[in-house]
C-alpha positions, 0 to 999 in steps of 0.5 A: 114212211108212216103217216106221222113222219109224213106230216111231220116231213110236209110241216118242215118243207111248208115252213121253209119254202112259205115263210119268206113268200107269204109274209110269216116271218118273226120280228123280234124286238129286243129292248134293252136299257143303258145297253145292258146284256147285248148277247142275249139277243144275238144268241136269240137270232142264231137259233132263227134262220130264215124266219127271223128279223131281229132288232137289238136297239134302245127304248126309242128306237123299238118305239119308233119301229112299233109305231111306223112299220106296217110288218107286212112280211110278219105274221108275228110281232114278238117283244122282249124287255129286259127288266134291268130297270124300274122303268119297265112297267112304263115302258110296257105301258107305252109298248101297249099304246103304240100297238093299240095305234098301229092298225097294221098290227091287229091281225098279227100274233103279239108276244110281249115277254117280260120279266118281274126282275130288275137290278139294283144300281149296285148292280150286285143283286136283284130285286123282284117286282110284283107280278102284273095284274090282268086289270092293269093292262089294257089290250085296247080294240085291236089287241085281240091277239096279244098274250103277255108272260110273266117270267117268275124265275127270280134270277134266271130271268135272261136264261129263261127269257132265252129259252122261251125264244129258243122253244119258238125257233124249234116249234112246229107250224100246227102248234099254238102259243100256248102249246109251246109255252106251256109250263112244264120241263121244256120251258120253265115257270111262266105265268099268262098274265093277260090273254086278250082272245079266246082263239087259238094263237099261232106264230105262224099264222094266215087269214083263212080267206081268199081274193081273186082280183081280175082287172082289165087294163088295156083295150083293143077295140078302141085301143085304149087303156083304164088309166087309174085302175092300177091304183085300184090294185095296189090299194087292194093289195096293200089292204088284203096283205095287212089283213094276212088274206092271200090273193091271186092277181089276174091282169088282162085276161080275155073272155076265154081265160076269164071263163076258165078261172070261173069254172075252175072256181065252180069245181075247186074244193075251197076248204078251209076258207072262211071267207072268199073276195072276188073283185072284177074291175074292167068296162061294163054296160047295161044288164050286167054286162062285163067286158073283155078286150075281146068280147063280154060275160054277164055277171050274174049268170058267168060270175055269180051263178058259177061261184054259187055253184060251188058246194064248198063255198056254201057256208064261206062268206062270199063277197063280189064287188064289180067295178064297172059302168052299168049304163049310159047315165052320166050323174054329172050331167043327168036329167031328172028323166035320167034319174027315174030310170035308176031302179033297185037291182034284183037281190033274189038270186043271191045265196044267204051267204052271198054279197054283191057290192056294185061301184054304181046303181043300174044304168050308170056310168062309173067314174074312174080317176086316172091319177087315184082310180075308182071312188068305190075301191078307194072308199072300200080299202079305207073302210076295210083298213078300219074295220075288223073281224066283227064288222058287218059288211053292210055297215061297210057298204053303207060308209061307202055310200056315205063317202061316195055321197060327198063327190061332186059326181054323186051330188043329190044321189041317195044310192051311190053304190049298191050293196045286194044281200038276200039275207036279212038279219044274218051277220056277214063278217068278211074279215076273219081272224087269222089262223094256223098257216099250214092248212091255207098253205096247203090249199094255196099250193094245190091252187099253184098246182092246178090253176088254169091260167099260166105265165106264157112269156118272158115279161111275165116271167120277169113279174113273177120274180117281183111278187110279194108276200101273197101273190100266187099267180098272174096272167098277162096275154100276149099283146103288144102293150107295154105290160111290164112297167104296170105290173113292176108297180104291183110287184115293187118288194120295196113297197113292203119293207120297212125302214126298221 
């Protein structure tokens, strides 16, 4: 078998194997007016297999779908506007408005196919409408992946829309949208009238980033739980899915397992990552101590230094978030003498591409609400959700600190959380635009094969069946706790399903 055949076989295998698991489906919305040409959508749907969610509805239901859906299972939103009435330009404007105001769509590829052909009321002849000018279309803040195509075939409008969708169904994962829809013999005559980004856009795309979430919920000495930390996990998972960032969730690993994971991170080749996020949530203490249920680690020597030792991460934006206590000072009852002990942490050990975010300053206890989780994680997720690929993480850090200052616990404290970096003037953009999924899926597959922690008991196997699109693997050590009920919260498939 030639190398070209091997590449083709691998691409087809990746597509079939990963579309559902990693949110690579296409959402196709076919908007009709007065119930016209329903056969169009059904013909389109026949050419897609497992990678299409097809909706053929009237104007209002399509509007509601765009307005209220999260599209967590989809990498592309494709909208076909049948040009069978003169109101289609107004409909297009409303669709653009709804897309701009749905923040869950900012990292999706969005393709709107429209026809500059309408049928006159007598339905016996067609009328040609002038092409829309680029200046007439406002793509807005988050519409950095929208492409508009204008069909200039006057009497073959329906057939051409069908042909475009057929080309998508038969496309390869490595092909860009521009390559698939390039004017030529395959696609007929199409004109791109608005492209709001210069990056390559793909129907099957994933953010070139990886997040690892380590959450220690159960402890045995004394026997207790970090109640509320499950909401931290849920909040992080939701935002990572929205940003299309693959993640690994590690729940309740012991000291040896956590060291294994960190040693794996130290030696693993993480190309083609552009961002790496590591969250560790547990009990902690002074001098950068982090606890597991059976021991302790040092954040600086056991976590930061091992991550920074990986040469494949040298040019990767790296964010390490520590959500844990850092000492005995309870700010709610702190004296002036206690506050004088709080000093800025040293950042000299950080590389220029590494950012370290602490939930509290040094020597301070980290608050956690049993019903809502940690304030830092909540604020991080809120600001992460509002940010895009142009935002510097230091701006997000300032916003987090402002949010925490409004809490009673941090009343009168200037530094509520602590963000450390050792690079002056260098931008730190953690969020990236999604790119071709195939290369990222190759990395994810390799992690699945050689990740040091595996599922060892039936509970974990049951939980694995509940996984959602970006759950790669997890671990639940064999202890007598009701583990399954907690993990079910994380991987309830209903959390990702839209109503439309």
